N, C-alpha and C positions, 0 to 999 in steps of 0.2 A: 559204357563207362567213359567219363570225361576226365582228362588229366590236365592239370595246370600247374605252372611253376610260379612260386612267389618267394622272393628273397632266398633263392637256392633250395627251397623246400618244395616237395612234390605233393600236390593235393589231388585226391581223386573223388569223383562224385558219381553216383549212379545216374543213369539217364532219367529216371523218374523224378529225381531231385532237381534236374536242370529244367528251368521254365523259360521258354522263349517269349513269354507274354510280357508286355510292357505294362507296368502298373500305372493306371491313369492318375494324374495329379488330383489330389483331393481339393474340393472346393472349400473356400473359407466359409465358416459358419457365421451367420449374422445373428446376434442376440438382441432381443427386444429390450427396451428401456425397463420394462417391468421385471424381466428376468434378471437384468443386471442389478437393479435395485434390490431384488430379493436376495441375490447372492451376496451383495455387499452388506446388507443388513445381517445376514447370517454370519459373515466373516468378522463383523465388528462386535459380535457378542463377546462378553468377557469370558476368559478361559477357553476360547475356541481357536483352534489352529486354522490358519488360512489354507494350509495344504490339505487338511481334512475336509474343509468346505469345498475346496476345488475338486477333490476326488469325488465327493458326493454329487456335485453338479456336472461332473465330467468336463472340467475346465483345466487349463494350464494354470498352475499356482502363480506364476509370474504375471500372467494376464489379470488374474483376480487381484493380486497385490497392486497392480497399476490402477485397477478400477477403484479399489479402496483408497489409494493415495489421492486419486482425482476427486473422489467424493469428499475426503477430509479437507482438501484444499478449497473446494467449493464452499464447504461449511465455514471454513475459516474466513474466506473473503466475505461471505454473507454476514457473519457475525461482526466483522470489522466495519462493514458498510453500515450495519444497523447501529453500532455503537457510535459511529461518527455522525449519524444523522441528528440534526438539531431540530427541536420542535420549532414550529413557525413562531416568529417574533410577534409579540402582541403590542398593540399600540398603547402606550401609557401616557395619558395626558398630564402635562405639567402646568402648574399655575405659577405664573411669574409675578413676583411682588414688585413693589415700587423700587426704582433704581436706588442703590445705596448712595447716600450723600457722604462725601469725604469730610471727615471731621478734622483732618490734618491740614497742613499747609496747602495753599491754592496756587502758589507761584514758586518758581525756581529763582534762587538768589545766588549770584556769583559775585565774589569780591576779589579784586585783583590789586595787589600792592606792588609798587615799584619805587623803591626809595621812600620819599616822603609823600608821594602821590598815591591815592586810593581811588579805585573805580568800582562802583557797585552796579550790577546789572540785575534787573528783575524781569523774569519771563513767565508767562502764564503756564501752569502745569499741564494744561490740556494740549499745549503745543510743544511738548518736550522734544520731539524729533526735530522740529525746526530750530530749536535752541541748540541741539547737538550739532546740526549742520553749520549754524552760524559760528559756534565756538571752534569747530575744526578749521573753518576758513580764517578766523581771527588769529588762531595760534600758529598758523603757517608762517 
C-alpha cells in the first residue's frame, strides 16, 4: 500500500494500482491529403456537426475545424482570383478618317487699347502656345 499527502489530505493506493512504467510519448499521426479532403467534405455537409465527423474519423474536433477553415480560405482566394482574371484583350482595328477641317477662325486676334491708340495683333491658331509665351513676355 502506498500513502501520499496532497493539500493536507492523505491518499492511499494499492500496490497493484501503482505502476512504475513510463508511458512512451505517442507519435504524431500524419494524415494523407485524400484523408483530409474526405474528412473536410464530410464536415462541410449541411446539417452535420464537425464534432460528430471528428469522432467518426477519430480526430480532434479543433484540428478538423482548422482543416475546414483552411479549405474555405483556399476556396475564397481561388474564387477571388478567378473573378479578377480578365479575358485576354483582343485587337480591334480602327479606321481613321480624314482629319477634321476647322470651320471656325484660323487665327488669334488680340486688340489692345491705351487711350486713343489701338494695337491689333493677329497670330496663327496653330501656334497658340507661341502666342501665349509672347503675350506673357509683353505684359510684364
